[in-house]
N, C-alpha and C positions, 0 to 999 in steps of 0.2 A: 894131631894137636892143632895144626894150622887150619884144618877143615872145621874142627870144633870151634876154634876162635872165630873163624869167618861166619859160621852159623850163628853163634851168639851175637856177633856184631850186626848181623842182618835182622835177627829176630828181636833183639832188645828194644830198638826204637818203636816197633809196633806193639810190643807188650807193655811198655812202660806206662802209658796213660791208663789202661784198665787196672793195672796193678796199683797205681797211685790212687785211683778212685776207690778201689776196694779197701786199701789201707786207711784212707781218709774216712770212709763211711763206717767200716767195721771196727777198726782198731782205735782210731781217734774219735769216733762218734760224731763226725761233722754231718749235720743233716743235709746240706745241699752242696753241690759242686760249685765252685767259684765261677766257672765259665757260664753257668746258667742261673746265676744268682739274681740278676736284675730281672730277667724274664719271669722267673718263678715268683719273685716278690710282687711284681706288677700284676701278674695273673691272679695271684691270691688276694691282693687288696682290692682289685677291681671287681672280683666275683662276690665280695661281701662288703656291705656298707656299714657294719657295726664296729664299734671301737674295740671290742674284745678280740675280734679276728685280727685287726691291725696289730694290737699289742702282742698277741700270740705269735704272729708271723715274725715280728721284729725281735722280740725277746727270746723266743724258743727256737727259731730257725735261722734267721738271717745273721744276727750278731754272733751266735756260736759258730756259724760257718766261717766267719771272719776272725775267729779266735779272740773275740772281745769278751772279757770276763766280767766287766763292770759297766753298767749302763743305766740311764734313767731317761724317761720321756715325760715332758711337761707339755701341757696345752695352756694357752692363754685364754681366759674367759672373756666375756664382753667388757669387763672392767680392766682388761689387760693384766689381771692377777694370775700368776702361774699356779696351775693345779697339777699335782703329781699324778700321772697315770700309772706308772710302774717304776720300780727301782730294783735292779738285780745285781747281786754281788757286792752290794754296799750295805754296811750295817744299818739297821733301822734307826738307830739313834743319831746317825749322821745325816743332818738336813742342811740344805743351803738356804740362806736367807732370801726372801722374796725380792729385796732390792737388787742383790747380785744377779738373780735370775732375770729380772727385768732388764738390767744393763746388758747381760749376755744375749738376750733375745733380740736386742736392737743392734748392738755392736759388740762382737766377742772380743774380750780382752785376754789377758794372760790367765790360763787355767790355774786353779788352786785346789788344794785338798786332794781328793781322790780323782778329780777330773783331769784328763789328759787332752781331750779334744772337745771343743764346743761347736755344735752345729745348729745354728738358728734355723728354724723352720719358717719360711716366709712364703706368702702367696700374694702375688701382685704387689710386691714391695711392702706388704703389711705382715708383721710377725704374727704367727698363729701358734707357735710352740717352740720347743727347745729339746734337742737330743744331746745328751751328755754322755761321753764315753770315757771309761777309765782304763783299768789294767788290760793289757793286750799281750797275747802270747806271740812269739816267744821272747821278744826283747823289749816290750813296753814302748816301742817307737812306732808311730804311724808313718809309713813311707808316703811319698808324693802320690804314687798310684793308688794306695789304699785311701788316702784322703780324697782323691778325685772320685773313687767309687762310693765312698761314704757320703760325699756331697750329693751325688746323684740319688743315692738312697734317701737322703734327707729331703731332697726336693720331691720325690715320690711320696714320702711320708707326710709332707706338708699338704699335698693335694688330698691324700687319703684322710688325713685328720680333719681338714675343712669339710670334706664330703661327709664324713661320719657325723660331724657336728650339725651340718645342715639337714641330714637325714633325721637326726634325733629331734631337731626343731620342728621339722615337718610332721613327724609322728606325733609330737605333743600338740601341735596346732590341729591336726586331724582328730586326735582324741578329744580335745576341748570342743571342737566343732560338733562331734558326735554327741558329747554330753549335753551341749546346749540344745541340740535338736531333740534329744530325748526329754529334756526338761520341758521344752515347749510342747511336745506331744503329750506329756503327762499333765501339764496345766490345761491344755485344750480338752483332754479326756475328762478331767475333773469338772471343767466348766460345762461341757456337754452333759455329763452325768447329773450335775446339779440342776441344770436347766430342765432336763427331762423330768427329774423328780419334782 
């Protein structure tokens, strides 16, 4: 019995992390391990510049790994009006008014309604969006360490959101430039054709 107890005491610390990861992944359905959460998120948002990849990573992988059941992501457009990018776990008929969202994006105040944690997304001191988090397992309370991790994730999300917006603007400018060149070529071809005739 003493030998078996000693063997269990020696083996248990080395087996606990793999067993815990297996339980989190297969029984609880958590997509990512918390230890590699930041690296994985950063690698994923750097590899793709579109908004849908950012939303997918945040909504379907990162926040479920942190046991967040309710969340919403807003971006601020050029007129600083909030635009909803996604909302999960919140009934569709529950909408926050734009004035409250604008206030939260500049200076978070006391959360209300389903919102438990307000994370303004800023880049260079300018607000670019807002990440709102609601219900959280197991006890609905965000600890100080979770808040610090989520603040880091929010900072990375702000950079990715600004990057995705600039990429889309460049794509639209490039497309309009191509269309302008094509129109000029078509006009030149018509003029040459008419002159030859």
